[in-house]
Structures are given as structure tokens and as C-alpha cells.
Phi, psi and omega in degrees: 000128177273123175262136177256138178299137178299142184287133182281141181279135174282137181280135182253145178258015182273149180299142177093352177244150184285146182199137176272333178242121182278142175289123184298340183279327179272335180236080176292154173303146179292134175265145174305327182284348179272352181266157172293161181303318179296322180289323180298317180296316179295324178291322178289323182292326181294331179300325181279093185294330179294315178300319177296320173299320174296323176299312183294327178292318180293319178298318177301316179293320181298310178305312181304313181295323183292313178297319174050246189298337183288335185243001177284140174298323178252098185270011174290153179309126181068014184049043191254029182277104183269135172224092187303329180299335186258029181294135170057056172263144188286158180302140183086003182292137178237139183222149168281130184238137173268122184255112178255129179287138181285144185283329181279145185290142179234129183284145177267124173275147177284176190300320180291319176293324175294323182292323183274316194243348183087174183238116168303142186287144175277352197230162171243119182272133177237122178289135185225160173251350179176164176207162177202155179267138169227101183056248187256020183234160176251122174257122187240149166258100187286128174290121182236010180149152182294325184265358182250155177285144177305146179262131184270126179224159185239133173238128178288118185218082175288149181296128176079009177279203186298321184274325179059045189251349189295312180289320178298322184289324174295337181265003175084019186261322182285320174264121185219163176260135182239132180247129179258100193293325178249010176087194180235161181267191185294339180257009177082014180271154184288122180288327176298317179296322180284332174292318181295315179291330175297327181293328181292320179295321189287318178293321183294319179297314182297313181299306179300319178298320184287324179294316179295319179291324174294313179301315182285313185294314177297323184287314183288322179291324179292319179295315182295320183287325185283311186278324177066204176058215186293334175298312184289324176300314182294315180289326177291325175297314174301316182292325179291318174306309183286335179291331184281348180276135171297138182306312185296315176301323181286327178291319180300316181298311180299324182289322180295322181289317184271337183106181180262142179156173186282318181290332176297320175297319176307311185290312190296310180296319174303314183290340180276348190241006183279340186297310183292333174293314181298318178298323185287315180291327176298314179295322181294317181293324182291326180283341182260341190286350177255005180281171194295315186294330175288321177296322177297320177297321179296316184293339171280356179091011186289144176284167185299322182293323175292315180299322179289314189280332186250345184243326185262310184294325175295347181264000177236025181290326181304300182300325183295315175300320179296315177296320180297322179295315179296319177297326182298316175300317183294319180297322177299316183288324176296316179301315177298317176297324179290319178298324181290329180276348182093013180259354185275211177296138188269148180306150008271011181299123182276135169224153183300322177295319177292328176293320173295322182297316179297334190235010183291341175290343178279354183300322180271010178243192185276005181243042185289340179303332183294333175264332186286321185300306177299322177302314178294327175299310175306310184299313178297317183290322180286327175297317179297318177293327177291329175293318177295319177303314181294322179294322178290322175300317182287326184289321179276351177278100181300321184301325186271001183274137175282162191275344180227152173282000000 
């Protein structure tokens, strides 16, 4: 008996039938021109792997800054828990700490309040080299320096008393080992905690400054470019005057007028960056106000505010976003410079610029990392924003986009 092999089913490339290989004539490649502007921009941006890496680095730093006190080793307000005996300790240093409960009451913060403002410590930490019990007292060898002999002290700690430490100490809770992963600063504060909190200050200054500069720059630039005439001449004269002033000197002058503080830095840096936004928007609006769709909007009787906000500005979002990303990096550098000069956020609030100022003298010593770490943080964050700026510029540049994915 002759058996015939089963007939193989031919794969079809017609719609509605399964196929592993699609006919290129029936399923052409997606063209960039077939996508919406936002989809086209995102696809081109994703091709730039370096820009995407910069974006993910910014997202990681942003999440770290938002969580803040929840992930910091030192969750006290401003990460300002000083232990003078542990001044300028190298990264990875570990010490035994005696934890004594404070006699004054301390309010417990909820999770959101702790995330934003921190939680005052319930305890006082004392570095020790050893401890033992003698009746109702704790005899400890207090650490007072690497080159000095420990100082012996006694703390009265009856079971269930004010400190309530006898039982916890025997269980290993009152005395614990603490590791300073990035070392300590000149005041014995945890460097890792202050670096994390410093990222929140830098990002906040950058964000608020960019928002202020966009609000002023887009408004003034759109008015000057759309109406022209004497309005354009007056606003352009103002922009040219401010454009001639160095940004850092302008920020310092505004800081002198407003005083020292965090919100003063928001305003000062924002007021120093709106001019370049206004110049960009003015030029873009002047080139678009005579095109057909704007003339059609005028013929339909739309008012000037609607024409500017709903017909012109949406078409210049790309250049504005590119400039905003660049200004974000500039704002971080300006804030660091102001903090280094003493015009930024005031102590004990940690900023990367003030951390460099406090420790730049250690650069020529064996503790140069105290100034290098905040400087490296500034450099990496600014570089990440510059990478994103280049990626956005290429993504919004239609001439540089290929016709097919």
C-alpha cells in the first residue's frame, strides 16, 4: 500500500490569513510621515541611545530626590545630625553607636511629612568602642578620635526607666553598628544623606526657574513677535539690555535685592533666563504669523489671544522644549555657583554648591572626595540634561529625520 505524504499548506500573504512573512507590498514599512508629530518625535528620540540613557539617569535622580528622607540613612531634617567625634571619616567607615533616648518629647511625623521634611530623631547617638553593665549603669568607652584613647563614661539606665535601654541593649538594639557609605563631612554628618537631599534642591531650583522663565519668555516673546511695531521695538530694547548683562552678575544683583533663601533663588535664576526664551519665541512667532492657517484664523474672527495660544504656540513647542532642557542645566550650574558664593540656600540646608564650599580646602589633602563627590554629582546631572537637549533637538529637526523607520 502506497502512502502519500500530507500536502503542505501554503502560507498566504493575504489579509485575514496567518502568515509568518508579510508581503512587503501588502504591508509596507511605516513611514515617519504617516505618524503624528509626537509619535515621530518619540521614535526619533528613542534611536539616540545616549539621549535615552541621559533621560533615565535624570528619572533615577528625580525619584531619589522625591523619596528623599525615606531612603536617606540620616532622616533628620536637613540631614543635620552632627557627631563631631566622627568628623571627616572616609567612605565605608563603620562605628559602634550607643543609642540614648532623648528626654524631651519628639512628635512622630506621618509618611508624607517625613518624606518632605524629615523626622527629628528620638535618640542621641554616641560613638563607642565598647560597653558593659555595672548594676544599674552602663559603662561605655566613648570614641573621641582615632588617635586618642577612648573616654570612659557611665550612663544610668534602670530597666524601664527614662532611657529604657537595659533590656534593648542586652538584645543588641541600643548598641548598633553604623556604616557611613560615603564618609562624613567636617561636622560628622552623613555625606550620602546630604548628597541625596542636595539633588532635591538642585532639581527644585531648575524646575521652578524654568517654569518662571517660560511664563515670562513665552508671553513677552509672543506679544513682541505677533504685534510688532512699537511694542516689538520696546520689548526688544528691554531684551537686549538684559541680554548684555552676565547671567551670574544679574542673579547676584537680584539676590541682593530679594535677600538670601531658597525661594529667592527660584526667582533670581528664573528672571535671568527668560530673555533667551523670549528671543526664540519672538522669532518663531514672526515667521508663523503670516502663514495660511493663521490668516484663516483671522478671517474667521478669532481674537489675538486664541490665535497665539491655540494656533501659533503649539507649532513652536519643539524649539521651546529644547531650550527649556538646556536652561534646566544652566539653572543647576547657576544655583551651585550662588551656593558656593554664599547667596544660595542657607545652612544647614545642604546644596551641592555649599558642600563644595565647605570642603574645597580638603582637595590638597587626603580627603579630596568631600569636594569631588558633590562636584561629580553636578557634572553628571548637567551632562545628562545636555544629552537630552541634543536628543530633543535632533528629534524635532524634521530635515535630519529619515523617511522610514
